[in-house]
VOGU-3710 file (C-alpha; in Angstrom, 3 decimals, decimal comma):
1> mpalaqdagf> 109,923/109,439/128,884  113,782/110,517/129,901  115,169/113,973/128,775  117,606/113,784/125,707  120,261/115,651/127,927  120,051/112,311/130,205  120,779/109,634/127,225  124,245/108,933/126,860  123,930/108,007/123,369  122,090/111,513/122,508
11> erclsglrqa> 125,192/113,260/125,259  127,537/112,127/122,683  125,522/112,972/119,757  124,840/116,622/121,150  128,760/117,232/121,509  129,647/116,170/118,162  126,309/118,487/116,939  127,724/121,084/119,409  131,366/121,325/117,719  129,824/121,265/114,338
21> aaaqgvtadg> 127,539/124,062/114,462  130,540/126,164/116,079  132,587/125,379/113,185  129,022/127,210/111,443  129,200/130,363/113,340  126,793/129,136/116,359  127,780/130,252/119,479  128,340/128,268/122,536  125,786/130,337/124,887  122,998/130,029/121,379
31> fqrftaglqp> 123,634/126,192/121,529  123,005/125,978/125,133  119,698/127,894/124,919  118,708/126,429/122,032  118,814/122,860/123,367  118,273/123,092/126,716  115,584/120,685/128,168  114,815/119,037/124,572  112,930/115,616/124,766  112,920/113,516/122,222
41> dpgvlpllda> 110,251/112,670/119,788  110,552/109,237/118,957  107,401/109,443/116,818  109,524/111,081/114,144  111,688/107,819/113,785  108,858/105,434/112,316  108,092/108,108/109,631  111,501/107,479/108,319  110,610/104,216/106,822  106,770/104,359/107,136
51> qpefttpiwd> 104,358/102,727/104,293  101,459/104,267/103,626  98,447/102,108/104,161  96,529/103,467/101,821  97,873/103,983/97,983  96,387/107,586/97,460  95,003/107,438/93,176  95,886/110,928/91,892  92,023/111,595/91,639  91,860/111,337/95,396
61> ylaalvdeer> 95,006/113,549/95,838  93,505/115,962/93,894  90,356/116,116/95,127  91,271/116,753/98,356  93,747/119,644/97,946  91,922/121,163/94,930  88,374/121,514/96,012  85,981/124,304/96,246  86,711/125,308/99,501  90,553/126,340/98,922
71> vadgramlar> 89,686/127,498/95,768  87,255/129,956/97,372  89,929/130,815/100,109  92,633/131,156/97,524  90,431/133,969/95,687  89,695/135,757/98,900  93,569/135,638/99,673  94,091/136,732/96,054  91,744/139,618/96,901  93,325/140,703/100,297
81> hrellqrvas> 96,825/140,378/99,620  96,358/142,397/95,952  98,777/145,164/96,566  101,463/142,882/97,629  101,002/140,233/95,452  101,614/143,136/92,880  104,236/143,999/94,386  105,955/140,544/94,353  104,907/139,331/90,960  107,056/142,596/89,621
91> eygvdpatvv> 109,697/142,042/91,725  110,159/138,388/91,204  108,458/137,783/87,852  105,897/135,096/89,327  102,331/135,520/88,945  99,679/135,909/92,224  97,876/132,784/91,653  100,844/130,290/91,316  102,354/132,199/94,941  98,745/131,745/96,021
101> avwgvesdyg> 98,587/128,208/95,060  101,621/127,126/96,885  100,190/128,586/100,222  97,387/126,719/100,001  98,311/123,575/98,961  101,188/123,826/101,785  99,913/125,390/104,927  95,846/126,018/103,774  96,552/129,688/103,656  98,374/129,582/107,154
111> rvfgkrpllt> 95,875/127,121/108,943  98,283/124,191/109,007  101,742/124,647/110,003  102,222/121,434/111,464  102,396/120,529/115,078  105,851/118,650/116,045  108,072/121,158/117,755  110,974/121,850/115,222  113,816/121,451/117,521  113,037/118,441/118,756
121> slatlscagr> 112,308/116,701/115,525  115,351/117,951/113,699  117,500/116,881/117,006  115,698/113,475/117,372  116,448/112,982/113,606  120,096/114,027/113,605  120,786/111,222/116,372  119,060/108,421/115,428  117,584/106,661/112,398  118,682/106,809/108,769
131> rqpffrgefi> 119,988/110,062/106,888  121,404/111,629/109,727  123,758/113,632/107,780  121,183/115,459/105,887  118,826/116,038/109,370  122,228/117,370/111,034  122,734/120,188/108,237  119,531/121,049/108,633  119,527/121,081/112,393  122,541/123,273/112,243
141> allkllqsgd> 120,962/125,493/109,921  117,767/126,426/112,094  120,538/126,706/115,216  121,789/130,019/112,595  118,079/130,991/111,781  117,233/131,138/115,574  120,516/133,073/116,590  120,051/135,288/113,219  116,983/136,056/114,815  114,836/135,622/112,137
151> vqadgltgsw> 112,742/133,138/114,085  111,621/132,882/117,533  112,297/129,262/119,359  109,456/129,531/121,521  106,244/127,849/120,077  107,988/126,672/116,822  106,121/123,662/115,404  106,285/121,979/111,594  106,080/119,089/109,757  107,998/115,830/111,522
161> agafghtqfm> 110,648/116,147/108,913  111,697/120,015/109,643  109,528/121,988/106,905  107,704/124,958/108,957  106,015/128,530/108,101  103,631/129,605/106,181  105,245/127,810/103,077  106,959/125,150/104,217  110,671/126,187/104,150  113,666/123,570/105,384
171> pstyariavd> 116,009/125,457/107,438  118,677/125,163/104,688  116,430/126,335/102,003  114,815/128,999/104,549  118,981/130,337/104,676  119,183/130,035/100,743  116,526/131,481/99,527  114,394/133,559/102,280  113,930/137,065/101,475  112,404/140,609/103,985
181> gdgdgrrdlv> 108,970/140,862/102,095  108,006/143,467/104,487  111,047/145,162/104,918  111,316/145,038/108,908  115,004/143,418/108,604  113,916/140,420/109,399  113,075/137,130/107,469  110,075/135,620/109,179  107,924/132,710/106,991  106,084/131,969/110,408
191> asipdalast> 104,902/135,109/111,515  104,958/137,842/108,529  102,736/136,481/105,284  104,944/139,042/103,393  107,766/137,394/103,933  106,641/133,803/103,672  104,957/135,025/99,904  107,946/137,083/98,437  110,384/133,718/99,678  108,045/131,552/97,625
201> anylkragwr> 108,148/133,970/94,370  111,624/134,542/94,668  112,320/130,247/95,303  110,117/129,939/92,108  112,003/132,564/90,461  115,599/130,809/91,055  113,907/127,224/90,025  113,782/128,764/86,678  110,143/130,274/86,410  109,716/132,691/83,137
211> sgqpwgvevk> 107,720/135,163/83,850  104,593/135,138/81,564  104,581/131,764/80,522  101,772/128,879/81,125  102,763/125,875/83,290  101,162/123,643/80,917  98,299/123,188/78,908  95,698/120,046/78,596  95,733/118,011/75,444  93,600/115,494/73,700
221> lpagfdpala> 95,857/112,614/71,648  95,987/111,262/68,451  94,322/107,324/68,035  96,926/104,879/68,394  99,528/107,298/70,136  102,345/105,638/72,352  102,203/106,264/75,763  106,246/105,361/76,005  106,249/109,126/74,880  104,870/110,307/78,184
231> grtqrrplse> 107,064/111,432/81,053  108,348/114,546/82,383  112,287/113,851/81,391  111,106/113,253/77,567  111,124/116,738/76,413  110,794/117,482/72,605  109,955/120,931/70,615  106,726/122,184/70,853  106,821/121,651/66,729  107,106/117,910/67,322
241> wnargvrqld> 104,377/117,573/69,346  102,317/119,010/67,390  103,686/117,181/64,466  102,806/113,692/65,985  98,939/114,486/66,015  99,050/116,546/69,658  95,977/119,056/69,943  94,420/121,426/72,273  90,971/120,482/73,331  89,134/122,249/71,089
251> gspvapsslp> 91,211/120,455/67,961  93,803/123,739/67,026  97,446/123,166/67,267  99,355/123,715/70,660  100,211/126,792/70,368  100,670/129,328/73,563  101,393/132,562/72,015  103,961/133,022/74,972  106,622/129,951/73,357  107,868/129,871/70,461
261> adaaaalllp> 107,699/126,869/68,248  110,755/125,291/69,671  110,283/125,295/73,174  110,320/122,429/75,148  107,319/120,477/76,310  107,003/116,714/78,044  103,503/114,943/78,117  102,648/113,942/81,172  99,854/110,949/81,570  99,155/110,897/85,457
271> agasgpallv> 96,734/108,293/85,213  97,560/106,735/81,805  96,511/107,160/78,362  92,818/106,662/79,030  93,101/109,786/81,631  93,888/113,712/81,006  97,113/114,168/79,058  99,051/117,593/79,767  101,782/119,059/77,723  104,173/120,748/80,683
281> frnydaiyay> 106,829/123,896/80,236  109,307/124,979/81,761  107,776/126,655/84,834  106,001/123,396/85,770  110,019/121,889/86,018  109,747/125,087/89,018  106,496/124,163/90,487  108,259/120,590/90,819  111,385/121,773/92,207  109,602/122,827/95,165
291> naaesyalai> 108,261/119,151/96,085  109,533/116,133/93,474  106,477/114,581/93,012  104,548/114,895/90,296  101,044/114,469/92,000  102,094/117,637/94,157  103,357/120,059/91,230  99,631/119,090/89,640  97,822/120,060/92,542  99,894/123,706/92,975
301> atlsdrlrgg> 99,795/123,558/88,591  96,117/123,167/89,024  94,852/125,176/91,866  96,526/127,869/90,319  94,644/127,294/87,175  91,442/127,577/89,304  92,360/130,738/90,829  92,780/132,569/87,409  89,307/131,591/86,797  89,531/128,274/85,430
311> gglatpwptd> 87,334/125,308/85,154  89,639/123,031/86,026  90,772/119,649/83,963  88,327/118,630/81,467  88,847/114,952/80,905  87,584/112,822/83,457  90,001/110,905/85,478  89,630/107,182/84,299  87,189/105,871/87,487  83,656/105,580/88,233
321> dpglgraerr> 84,227/106,048/92,107  85,659/109,906/91,962  87,644/111,535/95,078  85,915/113,666/97,904  86,585/117,142/98,863  87,125/118,572/102,389  83,374/119,365/102,576  82,491/116,074/101,363  84,467/114,011/103,398  83,363/115,782/106,799
331> elqtlllarg> 79,867/114,731/105,314  80,753/111,150/104,560  81,990/110,801/108,609  78,938/112,944/109,517  76,916/109,735/107,935  79,182/107,299/110,122  79,003/108,825/113,030  75,077/109,043/112,733  75,404/105,234/112,301  77,572/105,063/115,362
341> ydigqadgli> 81,136/104,193/114,301  83,403/105,606/116,966  85,734/108,077/114,557  86,146/111,012/116,373  85,250/114,461/114,703  84,077/115,285/111,123  86,966/117,160/110,864  87,663/115,739/106,569  90,759/114,054/107,781  90,076/110,356/106,438
351> gsasrraiqa> 92,366/108,242/109,411  91,863/104,487/110,138  89,078/104,868/112,582  87,365/106,109/109,645  88,730/104,009/106,865  87,563/100,982/109,045  84,499/102,175/109,077  84,304/103,253/105,747  85,335/99,480/105,352  82,565/97,707/107,528
361> eqqrlglqpa> 79,771/99,739/105,921  81,417/98,797/102,141  81,224/95,175/103,510  77,480/95,900/104,775  76,266/97,144/101,313  77,632/94,859/99,405  80,214/97,398/97,540  83,397/96,128/96,075  86,390/96,591/96,465  85,735/96,724/99,803
371> dgragrrilq> 88,905/98,480/100,732  88,030/101,341/103,245  88,557/104,332/100,602  86,764/107,764/100,955  84,813/108,006/97,473  81,966/109,146/96,154  80,070/105,627/95,391  79,962/105,054/99,630  79,214/108,424/100,114  76,470/108,380/97,634
381> alrdapattp> 75,694/104,871/99,044  75,368/106,389/102,698  73,211/109,463/101,653  70,679/106,699/100,247  70,509/103,855/102,824  69,118/104,638/106,272  71,009/104,639/108,958  71,585/101,212/110,767  73,723/99,782/114,050  77,164/99,182/112,425
391> palpvptrfk> 78,728/95,457/113,462  81,217/95,103/115,826  84,903/96,379/114,362  87,788/94,371/115,993  89,062/95,421/119,252  92,585/96,570/118,085  95,612/95,424/119,554  97,199/98,908/121,186  100,519/99,468/122,682  102,375/103,031/123,325
401> lpgnhpallq> 105,940/103,757/122,781  108,012/102,430/125,366  109,532/105,252/127,393  113,179/103,638/127,778  112,643/102,943/123,778  114,352/105,668/122,276  117,212/105,048/125,096  117,874/101,943/123,590  117,650/102,705/120,293  120,583/104,305/120,621
411> stvprnskmp> 122,010/101,699/122,533  125,092/99,488/120,573  125,358/95,857/120,092  128,804/94,909/121,751  131,248/93,188/119,700  133,309/91,215/121,866  131,009/89,927/124,166  132,018/87,306/126,865  130,555/84,652/126,142  130,403/81,055/127,532
421> dieglatgdf> 133,338/78,560/126,706  131,056/76,265/124,699  132,578/74,438/121,585  131,283/75,542/118,574  130,005/79,011/120,115  131,432/82,116/119,257  130,900/86,242/118,671  131,949/87,461/115,110  130,826/89,457/112,146  128,179/88,111/109,588
431> hgfpsllvst> 128,149/90,315/106,694  128,819/93,230/108,738  126,490/92,333/111,704  128,055/91,257/115,221  126,277/88,006/115,709  126,818/84,877/117,699  127,975/82,414/115,155  127,596/78,326/116,145  129,013/75,554/114,592  127,557/72,049/114,836
441> pystaaislf> 128,073/68,896/113,304  125,144/68,861/111,384  124,940/72,460/110,400  126,064/76,171/110,865  123,860/79,274/111,856  124,202/82,855/112,638  121,835/84,955/115,055  122,203/89,109/115,087  122,617/90,441/118,659  120,722/93,415/116,973
451> ggqllsfvpa> 117,299/92,511/116,940  117,630/88,817/118,015  117,173/87,857/114,131  118,744/84,437/112,808  120,274/85,685/109,922  121,852/82,386/108,518  121,173/78,280/108,887  123,250/76,210/106,543  122,694/72,233/106,857  125,979/70,651/106,292
461> ggedvlwlsp> 126,917/70,454/102,715  124,235/72,193/101,424  123,284/75,843/100,904  121,549/78,461/103,351  117,883/78,005/104,148  117,707/82,018/104,640  117,941/84,847/102,040  119,795/87,755/103,626  119,918/90,862/101,477  123,080/92,068/100,047
471> lakqpptpir> 121,463/95,377/100,387  120,891/95,136/103,994  121,259/97,972/106,115  123,286/98,359/108,923  121,488/99,298/112,759  119,583/100,987/113,385  117,397/100,507/110,148  115,710/96,848/110,295  118,040/93,948/108,962  116,148/93,067/105,590
481> ggtpvcwpyf> 116,196/88,979/105,590  116,839/86,272/108,183  113,788/85,637/110,632  113,010/89,147/112,406  111,431/88,834/115,709  107,711/90,820/114,921  106,439/91,620/118,842  104,524/92,191/120,371  102,291/92,939/117,364  102,654/92,210/113,758
491> grqgqgedvp> 102,645/94,625/111,109  100,660/97,643/111,757  97,666/95,149/113,282  95,893/97,454/115,610  98,628/99,850/116,324  98,989/103,383/115,206  101,356/105,644/113,366  103,097/106,755/116,706  104,909/103,555/116,898  107,370/101,283/114,611
501> ahgfvrtlpw> 106,221/98,938/112,075  106,712/94,988/113,144  107,209/95,515/116,901  109,632/97,261/119,143  112,403/94,066/119,459  113,519/93,789/116,182  115,603/97,373/116,087  116,810/96,674/119,654  120,365/95,286/121,289  119,139/91,639/122,193
511> rlldarrdgd> 121,403/89,189/125,104  122,640/86,377/125,856  121,141/84,291/128,722  121,865/81,034/128,285  124,131/78,584/126,102  124,429/74,393/126,146  125,964/71,984/124,010  124,269/68,513/123,647  126,105/65,348/123,768  125,637/64,868/119,478
521> gtvtlvlapp> 127,009/68,748/119,191  123,374/69,871/118,977  123,807/74,143/120,702  120,410/75,675/121,927  121,129/79,483/122,829  118,298/81,470/125,136  118,233/84,723/124,239  115,759/87,781/125,006  115,400/91,892/124,648  115,885/94,413/127,114
531> pldqialslr> 112,757/95,060/129,508  110,422/97,359/127,711  108,786/100,355/130,139  104,919/100,442/130,508  105,070/97,000/128,366  103,675/94,003/130,898  104,606/90,987/128,764  108,136/89,349/128,859  109,949/87,681/125,894  112,679/84,906/125,642
541> mtvrigrtle> 113,969/83,362/122,807  115,217/79,680/122,698  117,199/78,454/119,651  118,102/75,009/118,866  120,931/74,243/115,953  121,881/70,588/114,930  120,070/68,565/112,179  117,035/70,876/112,113  116,691/74,294/113,092  114,199/75,026/115,915
551> qrletrnega> 112,718/78,192/117,071  110,685/79,213/119,837  109,035/82,476/121,438  107,961/82,161/125,075  105,838/85,759/126,154  104,858/85,763/129,277  102,097/88,215/131,486  104,015/89,928/134,091  101,073/92,209/134,810  97,672/92,411/136,759
561> tevtftqalh> 95,638/92,686/133,504  94,781/90,646/130,873  96,723/91,974/127,308  96,261/90,803/123,806  99,194/90,852/121,178  100,320/89,753/117,636  103,534/88,392/116,640  105,361/86,756/113,743  108,522/85,034/112,774  108,974/86,642/109,472
571> nyfrvgdalq> 110,967/84,017/107,651  112,558/84,792/104,522  113,459/81,632/102,940  116,280/81,203/99,599  115,193/79,897/96,923  116,564/79,547/93,708  113,671/81,781/91,880  110,572/82,881/93,617  108,467/82,339/90,500  109,432/78,639/90,629
581> asatgldgld> 108,809/77,770/94,082  105,568/76,998/95,710  104,092/76,090/99,182  102,362/73,114/100,144  99,678/72,757/103,226  97,411/75,553/102,381  95,125/73,567/100,040  91,530/74,592/101,070  92,558/76,977/103,803  91,102/80,602/103,571
591> yldkfenyas> 93,435/83,361/103,334  92,995/87,343/103,851  95,018/89,698/101,093  96,620/92,513/101,974  96,398/94,090/98,420  92,285/94,289/99,029  93,122/95,468/103,095  91,688/92,049/104,288  88,444/93,077/102,738  86,933/89,491/102,570
601> ahrqngdwsl> 88,323/85,797/102,755  89,278/83,637/99,960  89,903/79,913/99,310  93,099/78,539/98,247  92,799/76,185/95,382  95,770/73,910/95,114  99,551/74,952/96,255  100,585/78,552/96,783  103,037/80,055/94,101  103,214/83,610/92,574
611> rdprdpgrsd> 102,079/81,994/89,414  98,410/81,839/90,774  96,383/83,727/88,339  94,483/85,591/90,562  97,251/87,751/92,048  100,504/86,863/89,435  103,431/87,709/90,363  103,167/88,634/94,203  101,418/87,898/97,357  101,041/89,080/100,687
621> riytaaggdy> 98,365/86,910/102,387  96,959/86,073/105,787  96,416/82,144/105,987  93,633/81,991/108,929  93,143/78,496/110,800  96,438/77,098/109,501  97,356/73,835/110,415  100,967/74,232/111,535  102,520/71,826/108,410  103,929/73,451/105,521
631> tlvdpvlgrr> 106,803/72,373/102,668  108,310/75,218/100,527  109,246/73,020/97,362  112,254/74,697/95,318  113,233/73,301/92,049  115,803/75,296/90,992  117,800/74,650/94,238  116,554/70,850/93,968  115,106/71,024/97,630  112,177/71,066/100,175
641> irivtegsrs> 112,089/73,179/103,284  109,599/71,674/105,801  108,193/74,465/108,039  106,495/73,177/111,278  104,709/75,359/113,723  102,702/75,280/117,193  100,904/78,069/119,165  100,236/79,896/115,606  97,085/79,553/113,631  97,841/81,924/110,775
651> lvawnpgeqg> 100,533/81,591/108,111  101,534/84,831/106,091  102,877/84,335/102,734  104,937/87,663/101,114  106,587/88,642/98,120  106,583/91,824/96,873  106,944/90,841/93,430  108,749/93,159/90,697  107,568/95,976/90,887  107,421/96,525/94,913
661> grgmadvgdg> 110,966/94,880/95,151  112,706/97,666/93,158  110,524/100,192/95,431  112,132/98,793/98,372  115,772/99,886/98,946  117,481/96,760/100,369  115,225/94,333/98,102  115,757/95,268/94,587  115,783/92,300/91,972  116,387/90,396/95,490
671> wrhyvcleaa> 112,640/89,768/95,182  113,641/87,047/92,986  115,455/85,111/95,623  113,118/84,576/98,566  110,025/83,330/99,851  108,343/84,716/103,216  106,323/81,803/105,149  105,979/83,433/108,430  104,780/81,352/111,694  102,533/84,035/113,152
681> nagpdvvvla> 99,516/85,270/115,067  98,413/87,263/113,449  94,702/88,808/111,393  91,959/86,920/113,238  94,260/85,172/115,544  95,184/87,175/118,277  96,822/85,900/121,416  94,700/87,178/124,422  97,046/86,268/127,340  95,684/86,340/130,762
691> pgkthvlrqs> 98,008/87,561/134,313  100,726/85,292/134,752  100,434/83,073/131,705  102,385/82,039/129,167  102,210/81,454/125,264  104,706/79,684/123,248  105,019/80,316/119,084  107,608/77,512/117,890  108,413/76,778/114,275  110,958/74,211/113,216
701> fevlplr> 112,981/73,992/109,614  114,152/71,202/107,843  115,730/70,331/104,516  114,550/67,651/102,548  115,102/66,594/98,773  113,036/66,929/96,159  111,064/63,696/95,657
//
């Protein structure tokens, strides 16, 4: 992996950072000293857009963070630092239990600071990926802290996003809030516990903490209570909640002695109306300000209650499969290791290997859903069941991040490339993306040079076959819409979190290798991504634009050993209304459902649509043993799109639905205007390519009228 200083793109970025830092008082010598020899950490870039592989129910989140170990350790810290915490409470008005709870959740009382070199992470994020202005501000703030001597550069590590120290301050927060708690003239939240705890109390005080008041109280709701009244921002006087019948668990009115009847309170229902209910006050908002997430704030609040001697929430969570604390997770992993699963150490950290092993045991024992979740049900089942040899798990396809990938990410797409002199072929912007623009007697098309991505195919006299999000981001963010090329792996199939989702090539600049125009006006283009270090595979793409759109991915194994890979042409087909569209050619096929973590196969009955009662309003399915001939029927736009594929035995049908779409910044309400039918080698359809051999994936689109 090349040093950052050897990368021209980073050198330009560094020059700009040097000037910006100088304007804020960082000396030239200091900047040079702190940035000399930095190496890139491309692993932080995928984390900007990383989607969690498994959603975390609130009962799992709190079970891990507010377990008996953390409570016992926190009580020990209260005793060990009693005098310090009393002094902090006297000065800032924040009680010891709350300060120690933040410490426990943020770094497990100083045991877990984060492993990533801080300067490297923030330098990388300042020069690549989204939110560069934010991270540049944090990078300069860190340089100023290093220059002032508050912290030392050697061995300074933290989270991937730049938080560090005992209570995980971002550099700009450190600069504003940190205080000298031990009187040595420095504010060192890494090496000084007094500095860290005093700074945490100062943060909460400045966030509005009110001394002597509770953060909240667990309550019970009257029959017929309207859950729409809940929400952290829907504040009402305490007297109004009492008038609505909200009561303490013992049935008495909610009346904390430290609060007046007109104190503002909000009702939280973190798991809905059937789970615990909490009235929260101003101090809860101060905790929430530390990290704006309800689950995080509840972890701090409930841990602080346990540290004061409380028993935790009394109302059970609405589940028959509660979450596990760290000791129970280690026990679960020990039971999996005893059954022969290669999951590493029993460390209580449930990663992808542990999840795959749990899922295999759930399937073997007939537990549903077989979702790989570490819950009490699988733990008890393994306690009760005799150990057996585990079933073989799929061998994952794994690729390491190419050494030249960070440099390629910084490469820009030329807007005025020299083009072959071919009628109907030009370069230009298509919705702001530098593209190859093709015009034939039968159709027009646009192919982005960023990612080699087909953005548009419009038959003569018709409408675009493809959907391109009006909210699509500019490079280096992947383009939402068209036909992204996912290669040499699809999704995260077999991959770790250290590589970007959906492969390496969709965010790199491609080049045009060849172009020709046939006698009838059809245009054929040959493109390729740049070569990737340490990747034995090469890729060429041929696109033929005429009466139909034909696309061909040709993968060749240039190495000396067998390579296994997956891929997809991730088509976003434009439709008038996704809820009215349907797809034929899938009846009788088996499919795997991502919403069940692909746990078991289901049989398709009839045509695919988002109206399927089994999975209404959304879809994320891999159809296996697929035949390669499908038709997307669109009654609103009055057309059919026939999709024919070769070299593919799987088809992915995806639409996030309303809730999922609104959670994606470049989709929003646009989910209603596309359906993804993706020609793929995915799921069990994995390509094993011998040295010197070539695999070809083809697809074609044809627009037909409705019958």
